[in-house]
Biopython code that builds the backbone (N, CA, C, O; Angstrom):
import numpy as np
from Bio.PDB.StructureBuilder import StructureBuilder

atoms = [
    (1, "MET", "N", (-31.877, 14.681, 6.564)),
    (1, "MET", "CA", (-30.709, 14.746, 7.409)),
    (1, "MET", "C", (-29.602, 13.916, 6.747)),
    (1, "MET", "O", (-29.848, 12.781, 6.340)),
    (2, "PRO", "N", (-28.383, 14.469, 6.635)),
    (2, "PRO", "CA", (-27.293, 13.722, 6.018)),
    (2, "PRO", "C", (-26.780, 12.613, 6.936)),
    (2, "PRO", "O", (-26.830, 12.719, 8.162)),
    (3, "ILE", "N", (-26.298, 11.577, 6.321)),
    (3, "ILE", "CA", (-25.719, 10.464, 7.074)),
    (3, "ILE", "C", (-24.239, 10.751, 7.296)),
    (3, "ILE", "O", (-23.507, 11.053, 6.354)),
    (4, "THR", "N", (-23.813, 10.655, 8.529)),
    (4, "THR", "CA", (-22.413, 10.857, 8.851)),
    (4, "THR", "C", (-21.762, 9.504, 9.052)),
    (4, "THR", "O", (-22.144, 8.743, 9.941)),
    (5, "LYS", "N", (-20.773, 9.210, 8.216)),
    (5, "LYS", "CA", (-20.082, 7.939, 8.349)),
    (5, "LYS", "C", (-19.107, 8.019, 9.520)),
    (5, "LYS", "O", (-18.444, 9.040, 9.701)),
    (6, "PRO", "N", (-19.014, 6.963, 10.309)),
    (6, "PRO", "CA", (-18.058, 6.973, 11.424)),
    (6, "PRO", "C", (-16.634, 6.834, 10.895)),
    (6, "PRO", "O", (-16.401, 6.233, 9.846)),
    (7, "PHE", "N", (-15.704, 7.393, 11.629)),
    (7, "PHE", "CA", (-14.294, 7.245, 11.287)),
    (7, "PHE", "C", (-13.840, 5.855, 11.716)),
    (7, "PHE", "O", (-14.001, 5.481, 12.878)),
    (8, "ILE", "N", (-13.281, 5.098, 10.799)),
    (8, "ILE", "CA", (-12.746, 3.780, 11.118)),
    (8, "ILE", "C", (-11.415, 3.635, 10.398)),
    (8, "ILE", "O", (-11.304, 3.923, 9.206)),
    (9, "ALA", "N", (-10.420, 3.191, 11.128)),
    (9, "ALA", "CA", (-9.096, 2.947, 10.558)),
    (9, "ALA", "C", (-8.497, 1.746, 11.270)),
    (9, "ALA", "O", (-9.030, 1.277, 12.276)),
    (10, "SER", "N", (-7.399, 1.261, 10.747)),
    (10, "SER", "CA", (-6.750, 0.137, 11.417)),
    (10, "SER", "C", (-5.290, 0.457, 11.669)),
    (10, "SER", "O", (-4.682, 1.266, 10.968)),
    (11, "ARG", "N", (-4.748, -0.183, 12.667)),
    (11, "ARG", "CA", (-3.331, -0.084, 13.018)),
    (11, "ARG", "C", (-2.820, -1.519, 13.127)),
    (11, "ARG", "O", (-3.342, -2.307, 13.917)),
    (12, "ARG", "N", (-1.800, -1.861, 12.336)),
    (12, "ARG", "CA", (-1.269, -3.220, 12.348)),
    (12, "ARG", "C", (0.140, -3.236, 12.922)),
    (12, "ARG", "O", (0.929, -2.314, 12.714)),
    (13, "PHE", "N", (0.431, -4.306, 13.646)),
    (13, "PHE", "CA", (1.729, -4.485, 14.291)),
    (13, "PHE", "C", (2.212, -5.908, 14.027)),
    (13, "PHE", "O", (1.426, -6.854, 14.082)),
    (14, "VAL", "N", (3.507, -6.058, 13.740)),
    (14, "VAL", "CA", (4.059, -7.361, 13.371)),
    (14, "VAL", "C", (5.285, -7.669, 14.226)),
    (14, "VAL", "O", (6.111, -6.794, 14.487)),
    (15, "SER", "N", (5.394, -8.940, 14.661)),
    (15, "SER", "CA", (6.550, -9.416, 15.421)),
    (15, "SER", "C", (6.640, -10.928, 15.207)),
    (15, "SER", "O", (6.004, -11.470, 14.303)),
    (16, "THR", "N", (7.426, -11.600, 16.037)),
    (16, "THR", "CA", (7.503, -13.063, 16.027)),
    (16, "THR", "C", (7.346, -13.568, 17.459)),
    (16, "THR", "O", (7.522, -12.811, 18.414)),
    (17, "THR", "N", (7.017, -14.838, 17.602)),
    (17, "THR", "CA", (6.863, -15.389, 18.949)),
    (17, "THR", "C", (8.189, -15.416, 19.698)),
    (17, "THR", "O", (8.199, -15.463, 20.928)),
    (18, "GLY", "N", (9.305, -15.386, 18.981)),
    (18, "GLY", "CA", (10.614, -15.362, 19.627)),
    (18, "GLY", "C", (10.862, -14.104, 20.431)),
    (18, "GLY", "O", (11.762, -14.079, 21.271)),
    (19, "ALA", "N", (10.084, -13.057, 20.194)),
    (19, "ALA", "CA", (10.231, -11.801, 20.939)),
    (19, "ALA", "C", (9.473, -11.837, 22.264)),
    (19, "ALA", "O", (9.562, -10.898, 23.055)),
    (20, "GLY", "N", (8.733, -12.909, 22.509)),
    (20, "GLY", "CA", (7.932, -13.008, 23.722)),
    (20, "GLY", "C", (8.717, -13.476, 24.927)),
    (20, "GLY", "O", (9.831, -13.986, 24.812)),
    (21, "THR", "N", (8.106, -13.288, 26.093)),
    (21, "THR", "CA", (8.690, -13.736, 27.357)),
    (21, "THR", "C", (7.631, -14.459, 28.174)),
    (21, "THR", "O", (6.432, -14.302, 27.939)),
    (22, "GLY", "N", (8.079, -15.238, 29.121)),
    (22, "GLY", "CA", (7.171, -15.986, 29.977)),
    (22, "GLY", "C", (6.867, -17.352, 29.391)),
    (22, "GLY", "O", (7.290, -17.681, 28.283)),
    (23, "THR", "N", (6.132, -18.134, 30.150)),
    (23, "THR", "CA", (5.736, -19.464, 29.705)),
    (23, "THR", "C", (4.280, -19.703, 30.052)),
    (23, "THR", "O", (3.712, -19.053, 30.929)),
    (24, "GLY", "N", (3.691, -20.652, 29.341)),
    (24, "GLY", "CA", (2.306, -21.034, 29.641)),
    (24, "GLY", "C", (1.347, -19.869, 29.558)),
    (24, "GLY", "O", (1.331, -19.131, 28.572)),
    (25, "ALA", "N", (0.547, -19.706, 30.599)),
    (25, "ALA", "CA", (-0.488, -18.679, 30.628)),
    (25, "ALA", "C", (0.071, -17.268, 30.683)),
    (25, "ALA", "O", (-0.641, -16.311, 30.379)),
    (26, "THR", "N", (1.338, -17.123, 31.067)),
    (26, "THR", "CA", (1.911, -15.781, 31.202)),
    (26, "THR", "C", (2.742, -15.349, 29.996)),
    (26, "THR", "O", (3.373, -14.294, 30.039)),
    (27, "PHE", "N", (2.757, -16.141, 28.922)),
    (27, "PHE", "CA", (3.540, -15.768, 27.745)),
    (27, "PHE", "C", (2.962, -14.504, 27.121)),
    (27, "PHE", "O", (1.765, -14.433, 26.841)),
    (28, "SER", "N", (3.811, -13.514, 26.904)),
    (28, "SER", "CA", (3.355, -12.276, 26.275)),
    (28, "SER", "C", (4.462, -11.683, 25.415)),
    (28, "SER", "O", (5.641, -12.000, 25.576)),
    (29, "ILE", "N", (4.059, -10.834, 24.518)),
    (29, "ILE", "CA", (4.984, -10.111, 23.654)),
    (29, "ILE", "C", (4.746, -8.626, 23.887)),
    (29, "ILE", "O", (3.627, -8.140, 23.724)),
    (30, "ALA", "N", (5.785, -7.912, 24.266)),
    (30, "ALA", "CA", (5.680, -6.483, 24.547)),
    (30, "ALA", "C", (5.360, -5.712, 23.270)),
    (30, "ALA", "O", (5.803, -6.089, 22.185)),
    (31, "ALA", "N", (4.598, -4.643, 23.399)),
    (31, "ALA", "CA", (4.271, -3.799, 22.253)),
    (31, "ALA", "C", (5.538, -3.269, 21.593)),
    (31, "ALA", "O", (5.580, -3.101, 20.374)),
    (32, "THR", "N", (6.558, -3.008, 22.382)),
    (32, "THR", "CA", (7.812, -2.466, 21.851)),
    (32, "THR", "C", (8.604, -3.490, 21.031)),
    (32, "THR", "O", (9.596, -3.129, 20.397)),
    (33, "ALA", "N", (8.185, -4.757, 21.033)),
    (33, "ALA", "CA", (8.826, -5.789, 20.217)),
    (33, "ALA", "C", (8.198, -5.864, 18.830)),
    (33, "ALA", "O", (8.644, -6.644, 17.989)),
    (34, "PHE", "N", (7.164, -5.058, 18.586)),
    (34, "PHE", "CA", (6.460, -5.038, 17.308)),
    (34, "PHE", "C", (6.904, -3.848, 16.467)),
    (34, "PHE", "O", (7.375, -2.838, 16.991)),
    (35, "THR", "N", (6.746, -3.985, 15.161)),
    (35, "THR", "CA", (6.895, -2.844, 14.265)),
    (35, "THR", "C", (5.520, -2.508, 13.713)),
    (35, "THR", "O", (4.661, -3.380, 13.583)),
    (36, "ASP", "N", (5.320, -1.233, 13.390)),
    (36, "ASP", "CA", (4.021, -0.811, 12.873)),
    (36, "ASP", "C", (4.013, -0.807, 11.350)),
    (36, "ASP", "O", (4.962, -1.278, 10.723)),
    (37, "ASP", "N", (2.949, -0.280, 10.753)),
    (37, "ASP", "CA", (2.808, -0.267, 9.297)),
    (37, "ASP", "C", (3.922, 0.500, 8.593)),
    (37, "ASP", "O", (4.211, 0.230, 7.427)),
    (38, "THR", "N", (4.545, 1.439, 9.271)),
    (38, "THR", "CA", (5.610, 2.229, 8.652)),
    (38, "THR", "C", (6.975, 1.589, 8.826)),
    (38, "THR", "O", (7.963, 2.076, 8.277)),
    (39, "GLY", "N", (7.041, 0.488, 9.592)),
    (39, "GLY", "CA", (8.311, -0.179, 9.849)),
    (39, "GLY", "C", (9.014, 0.334, 11.091)),
    (39, "GLY", "O", (10.108, -0.120, 11.425)),
    (40, "ALA", "N", (8.386, 1.280, 11.777)),
    (40, "ALA", "CA", (8.963, 1.839, 13.001)),
    (40, "ALA", "C", (8.618, 0.956, 14.197)),
    (40, "ALA", "O", (7.588, 0.282, 14.210)),
    (41, "THR", "N", (9.489, 0.969, 15.194)),
    (41, "THR", "CA", (9.214, 0.230, 16.427)),
    (41, "THR", "C", (8.031, 0.858, 17.139)),
    (41, "THR", "O", (7.970, 2.076, 17.309)),
    (42, "ALA", "N", (7.098, 0.026, 17.552)),
    (42, "ALA", "CA", (5.909, 0.523, 18.244)),
    (42, "ALA", "C", (6.263, 0.964, 19.659)),
    (42, "ALA", "O", (7.066, 0.319, 20.332)),
    (43, "ALA", "N", (5.670, 2.049, 20.101)),
    (43, "ALA", "CA", (5.846, 2.502, 21.475)),
    (43, "ALA", "C", (4.800, 1.843, 22.379)),
    (43, "ALA", "O", (5.082, 1.500, 23.527)),
    (44, "ALA", "N", (3.600, 1.675, 21.844)),
    (44, "ALA", "CA", (2.494, 1.069, 22.600)),
    (44, "ALA", "C", (1.388, 0.697, 21.616)),
    (44, "ALA", "O", (1.339, 1.192, 20.490)),
    (45, "PHE", "N", (0.512, -0.181, 22.067)),
    (45, "PHE", "CA", (-0.679, -0.490, 21.287)),
    (45, "PHE", "C", (-1.712, 0.611, 21.537)),
    (45, "PHE", "O", (-1.613, 1.318, 22.539)),
    (46, "PRO", "N", (-2.698, 0.772, 20.654)),
    (46, "PRO", "CA", (-3.724, 1.795, 20.867)),
    (46, "PRO", "C", (-4.448, 1.613, 22.197)),
    (46, "PRO", "O", (-4.770, 0.494, 22.596)),
    (47, "ALA", "N", (-4.697, 2.721, 22.868)),
    (47, "ALA", "CA", (-5.395, 2.682, 24.158)),
    (47, "ALA", "C", (-6.896, 2.528, 23.973)),
    (47, "ALA", "O", (-7.577, 1.959, 24.827)),
    (48, "SER", "N", (-7.407, 3.031, 22.868)),
    (48, "SER", "CA", (-8.835, 2.964, 22.603)),
    (48, "SER", "C", (-9.047, 2.356, 21.221)),
    (48, "SER", "O", (-8.525, 2.862, 20.228)),
    (49, "PHE", "N", (-9.809, 1.279, 21.160)),
    (49, "PHE", "CA", (-10.067, 0.614, 19.889)),
    (49, "PHE", "C", (-11.411, -0.084, 19.940)),
    (49, "PHE", "O", (-11.917, -0.401, 21.016)),
    (50, "ALA", "N", (-11.990, -0.324, 18.761)),
    (50, "ALA", "CA", (-13.276, -1.019, 18.687)),
    (50, "ALA", "C", (-13.082, -2.514, 18.924)),
    (50, "ALA", "O", (-13.830, -3.137, 19.678)),
    (51, "TYR", "N", (-12.067, -3.079, 18.269)),
    (51, "TYR", "CA", (-11.721, -4.490, 18.457)),
    (51, "TYR", "C", (-10.342, -4.724, 17.871)),
    (51, "TYR", "O", (-9.800, -3.875, 17.164)),
    (52, "TYR", "N", (-9.783, -5.886, 18.174)),
    (52, "TYR", "CA", (-8.506, -6.254, 17.570)),
    (52, "TYR", "C", (-8.589, -7.687, 17.064)),
    (52, "TYR", "O", (-9.403, -8.484, 17.531)),
    (53, "THR", "N", (-7.726, -7.996, 16.094)),
    (53, "THR", "CA", (-7.661, -9.330, 15.524)),
    (53, "THR", "C", (-6.224, -9.813, 15.601)),
    (53, "THR", "O", (-5.298, -9.092, 15.228)),
    (54, "LEU", "N", (-6.039, -11.024, 16.083)),
    (54, "LEU", "CA", (-4.723, -11.634, 16.196)),
    (54, "LEU", "C", (-4.553, -12.671, 15.094)),
    (54, "LEU", "O", (-5.423, -13.516, 14.880)),
    (55, "TYR", "N", (-3.420, -12.596, 14.397)),
    (55, "TYR", "CA", (-3.053, -13.585, 13.388)),
    (55, "TYR", "C", (-1.747, -14.237, 13.830)),
    (55, "TYR", "O", (-0.766, -13.544, 14.100)),
    (56, "ILE", "N", (-1.733, -15.541, 13.904)),
    (56, "ILE", "CA", (-0.513, -16.288, 14.204)),
    (56, "ILE", "C", (-0.201, -17.119, 12.968)),
    (56, "ILE", "O", (-1.006, -17.945, 12.537)),
    (57, "ASN", "N", (0.978, -16.887, 12.407)),
    (57, "ASN", "CA", (1.396, -17.542, 11.167)),
    (57, "ASN", "C", (0.368, -17.323, 10.056)),
    (57, "ASN", "O", (0.105, -18.220, 9.254)),
    (58, "GLY", "N", (-0.205, -16.123, 10.021)),
    (58, "GLY", "CA", (-1.165, -15.758, 8.985)),
    (58, "GLY", "C", (-2.571, -16.264, 9.200)),
    (58, "GLY", "O", (-3.461, -15.968, 8.403)),
    (59, "MET", "N", (-2.795, -17.027, 10.268)),
    (59, "MET", "CA", (-4.122, -17.592, 10.540)),
    (59, "MET", "C", (-4.822, -16.767, 11.610)),
    (59, "MET", "O", (-4.265, -16.507, 12.676)),
    (60, "ILE", "N", (-6.063, -16.356, 11.306)),
    (60, "ILE", "CA", (-6.833, -15.584, 12.267)),
    (60, "ILE", "C", (-7.133, -16.459, 13.483)),
    (60, "ILE", "O", (-7.414, -17.650, 13.345)),
    (61, "GLN", "N", (-7.071, -15.866, 14.663)),
    (61, "GLN", "CA", (-7.286, -16.602, 15.901)),
    (61, "GLN", "C", (-8.616, -16.202, 16.547)),
    (61, "GLN", "O", (-9.113, -15.098, 16.320)),
    (62, "THR", "N", (-9.174, -17.078, 17.333)),
    (62, "THR", "CA", (-10.427, -16.780, 18.031)),
    (62, "THR", "C", (-10.161, -15.832, 19.194)),
    (62, "THR", "O", (-9.024, -15.682, 19.641)),
    (63, "ALA", "N", (-11.210, -15.203, 19.670)),
    (63, "ALA", "CA", (-11.087, -14.172, 20.711)),
    (63, "ALA", "C", (-10.512, -14.706, 22.022)),
    (63, "ALA", "O", (-9.904, -13.946, 22.777)),
    (64, "ASP", "N", (-10.690, -15.980, 22.303)),
    (64, "ASP", "CA", (-10.202, -16.535, 23.569)),
    (64, "ASP", "C", (-8.718, -16.887, 23.526)),
    (64, "ASP", "O", (-8.183, -17.422, 24.497)),
    (65, "THR", "N", (-8.050, -16.594, 22.414)),
    (65, "THR", "CA", (-6.650, -16.952, 22.241)),
    (65, "THR", "C", (-5.707, -15.929, 22.849)),
    (65, "THR", "O", (-4.529, -16.227, 23.046)),
    (66, "SER", "N", (-6.194, -14.726, 23.154)),
    (66, "SER", "CA", (-5.293, -13.672, 23.617)),
    (66, "SER", "C", (-6.028, -12.610, 24.417)),
    (66, "SER", "O", (-7.258, -12.554, 24.450)),
    (67, "SER", "N", (-5.228, -11.771, 25.060)),
    (67, "SER", "CA", (-5.727, -10.556, 25.692)),
    (67, "SER", "C", (-4.678, -9.481, 25.453)),
    (67, "SER", "O", (-3.497, -9.779, 25.275)),
    (68, "VAL", "N", (-5.115, -8.245, 25.450)),
    (68, "VAL", "CA", (-4.198, -7.166, 25.082)),
    (68, "VAL", "C", (-4.321, -5.973, 26.019)),
    (68, "VAL", "O", (-5.405, -5.665, 26.515)),
    (69, "THR", "N", (-3.198, -5.307, 26.253)),
    (69, "THR", "CA", (-3.145, -4.023, 26.943)),
    (69, "THR", "C", (-2.347, -3.087, 26.048)),
    (69, "THR", "O", (-1.903, -3.492, 24.973)),
    (70, "THR", "N", (-2.161, -1.855, 26.470)),
    (70, "THR", "CA", (-1.350, -0.948, 25.663)),
    (70, "THR", "C", (0.114, -1.375, 25.667)),
    (70, "THR", "O", (0.863, -0.990, 24.770)),
    (71, "ALA", "N", (0.535, -2.156, 26.649)),
    (71, "ALA", "CA", (1.940, -2.541, 26.795)),
    (71, "ALA", "C", (2.295, -3.884, 26.165)),
    (71, "ALA", "O", (3.450, -4.102, 25.801)),
    (72, "ALA", "N", (1.317, -4.797, 26.027)),
    (72, "ALA", "CA", (1.663, -6.149, 25.553)),
    (72, "ALA", "C", (0.418, -6.919, 25.132)),
    (72, "ALA", "O", (-0.711, -6.551, 25.456)),
    (73, "ILE", "N", (0.664, -7.999, 24.398)),
    (73, "ILE", "CA", (-0.382, -8.970, 24.086)),
    (73, "ILE", "C", (0.009, -10.279, 24.749)),
    (73, "ILE", "O", (1.147, -10.731, 24.621)),
    (74, "THR", "N", (-0.921, -10.877, 25.447)),
    (74, "THR", "CA", (-0.695, -12.154, 26.112)),
    (74, "THR", "C", (-1.332, -13.257, 25.277)),
    (74, "THR", "O", (-2.511, -13.199, 24.928)),
    (75, "ILE", "N", (-0.518, -14.264, 24.969)),
    (75, "ILE", "CA", (-0.971, -15.405, 24.167)),
    (75, "ILE", "C", (-0.651, -16.663, 24.973)),
    (75, "ILE", "O", (0.460, -17.185, 24.876)),
    (76, "PRO", "N", (-1.604, -17.159, 25.765)),
    (76, "PRO", "CA", (-1.330, -18.344, 26.576)),
    (76, "PRO", "C", (-0.758, -19.492, 25.745)),
    (76, "PRO", "O", (-1.284, -19.830, 24.685)),
    (77, "ASP", "N", (0.318, -20.079, 26.241)),
    (77, "ASP", "CA", (1.027, -21.185, 25.605)),
    (77, "ASP", "C", (1.681, -20.805, 24.275)),
    (77, "ASP", "O", (2.044, -21.684, 23.494)),
    (78, "GLY", "N", (1.834, -19.516, 24.011)),
    (78, "GLY", "CA", (2.514, -19.066, 22.805)),
    (78, "GLY", "C", (3.977, -19.464, 22.791)),
    (78, "GLY", "O", (4.606, -19.492, 21.734)),
    (79, "ASP", "N", (4.526, -19.776, 23.970)),
    (79, "ASP", "CA", (5.929, -20.194, 24.059)),
    (79, "ASP", "C", (6.160, -21.571, 23.433)),
    (79, "ASP", "O", (7.306, -21.955, 23.201)),
    (80, "THR", "N", (5.091, -22.314, 23.157)),
    (80, "THR", "CA", (5.245, -23.632, 22.536)),
    (80, "THR", "C", (5.412, -23.534, 21.019)),
    (80, "THR", "O", (5.736, -24.523, 20.361)),
    (81, "LEU", "N", (5.191, -22.340, 20.467)),
    (81, "LEU", "CA", (5.337, -22.132, 19.026)),
    (81, "LEU", "C", (6.799, -21.924, 18.668)),
    (81, "LEU", "O", (7.598, -21.519, 19.512)),
    (82, "ASP", "N", (7.147, -22.198, 17.425)),
    (82, "ASP", "CA", (8.498, -21.946, 16.939)),
    (82, "ASP", "C", (8.800, -20.451, 17.081)),
    (82, "ASP", "O", (7.939, -19.627, 16.775)),
    (83, "PRO", "N", (10.008, -20.082, 17.540)),
    (83, "PRO", "CA", (10.344, -18.668, 17.743)),
    (83, "PRO", "C", (10.232, -17.799, 16.490)),
    (83, "PRO", "O", (10.102, -16.579, 16.599)),
    (84, "GLY", "N", (10.280, -18.404, 15.313)),
    (84, "GLY", "CA", (10.176, -17.642, 14.072)),
    (84, "GLY", "C", (8.758, -17.432, 13.581)),
    (84, "GLY", "O", (8.556, -16.837, 12.522)),
    (85, "THR", "N", (7.775, -17.903, 14.323)),
    (85, "THR", "CA", (6.375, -17.792, 13.909)),
    (85, "THR", "C", (5.934, -16.338, 13.903)),
    (85, "THR", "O", (6.033, -15.667, 14.930)),
    (86, "PRO", "N", (5.444, -15.826, 12.760)),
    (86, "PRO", "CA", (5.002, -14.430, 12.717)),
    (86, "PRO", "C", (3.698, -14.212, 13.479)),
    (86, "PRO", "O", (2.792, -15.045, 13.471)),
    (87, "VAL", "N", (3.648, -13.059, 14.133)),
    (87, "VAL", "CA", (2.475, -12.646, 14.895)),
    (87, "VAL", "C", (2.075, -11.259, 14.401)),
    (87, "VAL", "O", (2.888, -10.334, 14.407)),
    (88, "THR", "N", (0.821, -11.117, 13.975)),
    (88, "THR", "CA", (0.304, -9.830, 13.540)),
    (88, "THR", "C", (-0.912, -9.489, 14.379)),
    (88, "THR", "O", (-1.797, -10.321, 14.576)),
    (89, "VAL", "N", (-0.948, -8.261, 14.869)),
    (89, "VAL", "CA", (-2.106, -7.782, 15.632)),
    (89, "VAL", "C", (-2.654, -6.569, 14.897)),
    (89, "VAL", "O", (-1.930, -5.610, 14.630)),
    (90, "GLU", "N", (-3.943, -6.622, 14.574)),
    (90, "GLU", "CA", (-4.592, -5.514, 13.882)),
    (90, "GLU", "C", (-5.672, -4.918, 14.788)),
    (90, "GLU", "O", (-6.590, -5.615, 15.220)),
    (91, "PHE", "N", (-5.548, -3.626, 15.066)),
    (91, "PHE", "CA", (-6.521, -2.911, 15.885)),
    (91, "PHE", "C", (-7.396, -2.065, 14.964)),
    (91, "PHE", "O", (-6.885, -1.348, 14.104)),
    (92, "VAL", "N", (-8.703, -2.147, 15.143)),
    (92, "VAL", "CA", (-9.626, -1.276, 14.418)),
    (92, "VAL", "C", (-9.995, -0.160, 15.376)),
    (92, "VAL", "O", (-10.603, -0.382, 16.423)),
    (93, "VAL", "N", (-9.611, 1.047, 14.986)),
    (93, "VAL", "CA", (-9.849, 2.220, 15.835)),
    (93, "VAL", "C", (-10.956, 3.082, 15.233)),
    (93, "VAL", "O", (-11.138, 3.120, 14.017)),
    (94, "ASN", "N", (-11.682, 3.763, 16.096)),
    (94, "ASN", "CA", (-12.724, 4.668, 15.610)),
    (94, "ASN", "C", (-12.758, 5.920, 16.438)),
    (94, "ASN", "O", (-13.572, 6.807, 16.182)),
]
sb = StructureBuilder()
sb.init_structure("model")
sb.init_model(0)
sb.init_chain("A")
sb.init_seg("    ")
for serial, (resi, resn, name, xyz) in enumerate(atoms, 1):
    if name == "N":
        sb.init_residue(resn, " ", resi, " ")
    sb.init_atom(name, np.array(xyz, "f"), 0.0, 1.0, " ", f" {name:<3s}", serial, name[0])
structure = sb.get_structure()
């Protein structure tokens, strides 16, 4: 029987913390504040994905650092970061 490899790809989105709103536990950055791999403004984050990875200033973050929906990523206390801090979210889709 042949082995069928699963389809796996990634979708990356880039923004800065200055694009976020809210404070403390409610700080979030809308998906529409991100650009995708092609440089286009994102309409939404993927609705179905295997997992996602958050990078703040190029540093990978632990899973308890954020939560995500198709509309936004919430980063508690992200408002304490410098507004120019880059934020990258990578979704692995299958």
